N, C-alpha and C positions, 0 to 999 in steps of 0.2 A: 549539377552540385548537388552534393553531398545531401540528405538525408536527415544526417546528424549537423554537417554546417548551417542547413535552411535553420532549425531549428532552435540554431546559438547564436543564427543572425539575428531569424525572427524576436527571439528572447531578449535578446541585446537591443535589438531598436523597442521594444513595448519599455524594456527601463531606461532606458535615454529619454524616451518620451516623457513617461513618467515622472522625472527625475526632474528635465527641462518644463512644463508645465507647473513642478510643486514648486523646485528655485527662482523663478519667473516672476511667479504668484507672493512668491516669501518677498520676493527684490522688488516688487513697485509696490508691494504691503508696507512695508518698510521705506519705502522712500515717498509714497502719500502721509505716510505715520509726521516724520518726517517735516514735511511740507506745512502740515498741516499743522506741530506742535511748534515749530518757528514761527508762521506768520500767528498764532493764539500771544506769542510771546515780542513778537511787535507789535502785536494792536494794544498789547497791554504797556508797552515802552513809550507807546501815541499816547494812550490813556494819562498816562502818567506823567508826561510834558502838561498835556491840558489838565491839570492841576494843578502844577506845580508852576503855571506861567500864566495859565486864560485866568483859569479860577480866579487867582491870587489879583489880579488886574493889575502884574507886575510888567505884558505887553503893554499894558494903556500908558502908565506912568514909566517906561523908556526907563527904570529903574526896577537891576537883578538882584540886591543886595546885600548881602556876603554866596550867593548862589550865583556860582563858576557855571561855564557852560557845561565844564568838563565830567560837570557830579551829573547830568542827566545821565553821560554816555553807559550804561554795564551789557553793548554786548560788541563784539567788535567788528571794528571799524561801524561803529555804527554812527547815518548823522538820521540830523533832527531839522526838517523846517516848517516854521504854523507860520499862514497867511490867516491875517485878518479880512474881516467880512465886505471889506472894500478889494480881496486880492491883490493887497498891496505886502513883501513878507516881511513879517515882524519878528521874524527869530529864527538865527540857522545854526548851527553846532558848531559850525566852521564857515571862514570865511568862501573857502575855495572849493564850496558846493557848490557843479553845475545846477541852475535852476531852469533849465533849462524845459528839462523833459518833463518839473513838478508844473512849470506855468502852466503846459497847456493837459493838463490833469486837471486843473482847477476846475474848468468846464462840466466834467460829468463826472465829478465830484458833492453829490444832494444833501441834501441834511437830512443829516441823523445815520446816512450810511459810510459803507467801513467793504475800501477795495484792497484790492491784492491783484499789483502789477505784474507782470511777465518779467522772469528772471534778464537781470542785465549785466550774464557772466556767470557770478559766481556770490550776486550781490542780490536781494529779496528787498521785494518794495512795498509797505502797508499805508494809505492810503485813508483818513480815517478824519471826518468831520463830525468838530465836537461843538456840542451848545453851549454858548456864553449868553443869554439874557442878560441885560434887552438888549446886548451889543447886535448879538445877531448867531451867524454860524463860522466860528476860528477852522483852517483845512490846514492835517495835519501831519504831514512822510518823514514818516519811518524807513530807515535802507539798514539793513545791516549781511554780515557774510558769517553762514553757518559750521563753522569752522568744526569743529565738534559734531553736526548732525551727516557734516560730508564726509569728514573721516571716519563715522562708523560707516556711513554707507558701502564706502571704497570695504571698508573690514571684512562688508560681510561680503562684497559682490568678490570679494578674492578671495574667502571662504567660501564660498558656493561656487566656485569654480573648482577646485580645490578636491571640495564632496565631491561635484561631479565626476571630475576625474577619474580619483578614486574608484568611484561607484562602478561607473562603467566599465573600470580595470577590473573588478568584483563583480561584476555581469557578465562580461565575455570568460572568464576563468571555472564559473557557474553555472552559463549556460553550455558549458564544452564540457562539462564534467556534468552536468543531468539529462541533457541532451546524451551524455555517451550508457547515462543508466538508462536510462529511457527506451534506450534501442537496441541494446545487449540483448533481452529474450529475440530479437527479429532477429537478431549474428549466427545467438543458436538453431533460429527456424533454416535460416540459413547454409550452416553447418552441415545438417542434419536431411535437409534439400537435397544439398550437393551430394549426400551418398547414395538418394534415387536415383534407380536406374530399371532402362524396360527389363533388368533382368530381375529386379528385388524390389520391385511394385509389393512385397507382400510389410513393408516397412510401412513405420509411419513416424507422425512429429508429436513434438511434446506437446501436449496444451495448456501445458504450466499451469496458472492456479486454476486454471478453465473458469475464470470469471469474470477475466477481461476482455479489451477485443483483441487482445491475439489472441487469446484463447479461440473465439471466433472466428479466426482467421487459420486456427492451425484446423478445430474442426470442420471447416467447412473444406481445406486444401485434403485431410482425410479423405474424405468423409468423395471429392475429388479420384484422387489415388482409389479408392473403393473401386469405383467405377469402372475403373481405369483399370486393375486389374482382373477384373469382373469383364472386364470388352477384351482384353490379351488372353483371358482362359475361354471364354466365344470364340475367341480369331482362329486357336491355337485350337480348338476343338472342330472352327470350320475345316479351317484348313488341312485336318487333319480325316475325318470323317469326310470333303471333300476328293479329297485324297484319289482316298482307296476308295468311294463312289468308282472317280472318274475310270480309276484303276484298270477297275473290275470289266464294263464294256469293250475297254484299250484293247488288256490282254488274251478277252472274248472274240475280241473283230481280228487281233491280230494276229494269234495263232490259228482261229480257220481259214483264214487267207492263208499260210504259211502250207495246210495240212492242203491246204487244193489247192495246191504252187505243187507240192513235193509225189500228196498221192495219191488226186483224182484222174483218172486216165478215160472217163464215160462222160457226158453227156449229164445225166441222173445226180451222176456224184456232181458236180461241178456247178450246178444247179442246188444242191441243198447246202456246198457250202455255202452257195451268194447268197440263198434265202438267211443261214444264222447271220454271214458279216450282215446282211440287209439287218437287223432283228437288234447286233449291237448294236452298229452304226443309228438309227433311231436311238436306244437309249440310251447313245451319251448327247445324242442330238437333243432329246427332251430337256436330261441333267443338265445341257449346258446354256440351258436358254432358260430352266430356272434359275440358274447361279445369276443367269443376269439380270434375267426382275427381281431377284433378288437387291443386288449393284444396283439398279436401277430406281430399283426405291429408298437404296440408301440417298444418291448422286443429287445433282440438282432440275431438282422440277419446271414443266415450260410453267409457263403465267395458268392460275384457276383461271376456269369462265364458268359459266352457270350452268349448273347439268341436273337433271333429271333423276331423280335418285330410283324413284320405278319403272324409269327405261333403262335404267342399268341392269336392276333385280329383273325385269321381263327378261333381255335379252342372254342371263348369266341361268335363269332356268331353260328360256330354248336350248343353249348347247347345254344343260346338264340333263334337258332330256334325251338329248339324240346319246348321247351319251351310255345313260342308263334306261332305253326305253322298257321295262320291266317294273322300273320306279313308279309310286305315285307321287307325284307332287301337289302339294294343297297352298296355295295361294292367298293370304288372306290378307283387311286392312282391320288399323285399330283406330284409335282417336286419331281424328283430326283437329287442324280448325275450320270450323261450319262456315265462318263469317269471315270471307277477305278475301279480296279483289285481288292480290297478286298469285299464283304461279301458283297451286302445293309441291312438296316433295324437290323442292328445290334448293342445294345450296351451293356452293364455289365447289370447284376443286377438278380431277385430269379424268375423262370418263371410264377410256379405258381400265389407267389402276383401277379404277374405282367395279366395273364391271370384274377387274381378273379377281380382284379381293371377296368381292362373292361368291363369282364362282364356289371358288379355294372352299369357301364356308363349304356351300353346294355338294364341291365332287366329293368333302368327307364325310359329307351323311349320307349321299346316293351310294360310296363303294364299303362303309360296312352297317348300314343300316335294313335290315329285313324288310324294313315295314315304311307306312308314307312317310316322306316327309314334309313336314311343316313347315309356314315362311314365313313371315307377319310383317307388311311394311306398316310406322305409326308414326304419329309422334311422341314423345317422353315428354317433352314441352312448349310449348311455342319456338323455340330457340336449338331444339334439339328436334334429331329425327335421330330412325331406333327399327334396324334392321336383327328380328331376331328368325335363326335357322334350328329349328329341333329336328333330330332325329330317334330312333327306337334300338340307335346299334350296342353291343353289349360295355362301351361304358372306359371310363380311365376311373384310375385310383389316387389320389392325391399325392402323391409320387412319381406321376404319368404329366397329371398338370402342370408339374412345377418346372418340367422340362418341356414342354411342346410347343416352344416359342424358339429355343434352339434350331436354328439353321440344321440338317441331313438327320435330327433325335426321332428317330420310330415307334409308338409307343410295341407292349408289347400284341396285343391284338393285328398292328399293320403287320408283322413277320409275314413274308407268303404274299402278300398282296399287291399290285402296283400302286408306285408314286414311291419321293424319294425325300421328305419331311421337310419339304420348304413353302408349302400350301400357307401352311399358318405363320407362321415367322412375317416371314409378303407382305401375307391383310397386316399381323399387327403392327405393320409399316407402314402399310400406306393406308391403314388408322390413320395412325400418332400422325405423318407426314397432313394428310388434314385434319389435324387437331382434333382428331376423335379420339374417343377410346375403344378397344377391346376385351370379353370378358370371355371366359369358355366354364362352363357348371359341367358335373358331372359328376358317377357314382360308379362303381360298378350292377352291370345288368339294368340299369335306367333311364339311358341313354346318354345322351348331349345335347348341348343347347349353349351357341352360339353367340350374345349378340350384342350387335356394332351400336354403338351413337356418334353421330357427324354431330360437327354445327351446323343450322340451316340459316338458309339465308329472311333475310326478315320477308314477313306477309307484311 
């Protein structure tokens, strides 16, 4: 169901519920007021009959005088019955009145009491115990029909019914109109979003007044589009650089083999061509492995297991010392909790990827630093581990620091040195996949410091 239809339906049901509740309250309030009003009239009629007939001793004497029975009847189809203290019928306004019910009611009508009895059709009855000292209490029963009250009740019911039907129709039309008006900005956003594709990610949605929820939604979508545009640009740049980097060793390998096949006549010439081909193949293999590792860091990782970060660091240092035997590697431990029963430097993660990430930082430091490389492992706080690698290399400019996480990007100082610009992007993604953060700080001529923070296992 469309949101517009849902809003209209809910708005209509809400209005209908309010209308029915209010109409029911009015109807039953009026019905209760009518019943109380007519009960009061019946009680007044019973009191009047008692005063005219009982207190004037007309019933004891059995003489009505000039008073006729019809003179007491003031209500539509009114009936009056009066019983003496001996439960004997002393007066009835009509000889055709069925006294069966009234006789059953005598025992329940005690001295000084007024009772309203259930309706008999439209006929309503009130019983009154009328005191007449010293003779005792007379029981007076008065019944009548409230024709005017019931007519007004029917008119009110019809008026409420017609009003509810008209209000319901108005609510449906108003709901349709207001739902359309409220959703019109969404329709505009939909039209704008349909014009955005992979080739036009630079488009943005209008943020309207900039204050309501639709403006917030547009800002979120625009932020997402900006991220997608940046990701597409990075992907295009990555594909462009990757194709170029892969094409170079492939061209070298193909050209060397073709030359060897065509021109090499002696074994020394063939061996030289094979050596060049092997070097190009190794170059191609290393680059391919780097791209695969980068894709692996972006893909689904196996379930994390408890890992000792100090062991990963020591293993990475062994690889670095083997690769750069002439470099000085210094390892220190910073602050860490002293009073704990748990193992230190533990975190949930993937040991192979963490070792690779640390090794990439050490490899960059060993590659560019002429002096010692300082490595520190510490607790930044009780929940965070910190690994810091500091070199004495040429450093990076502010412009280079903004691009070092792009795959296959190489800074000016890296030209002519081995590598493919995949180490730092891979390290950053590994750290992010472990819920951590990587930060590179550097300045020309002042070396580079790489710091990674990782969430530690509870101590």
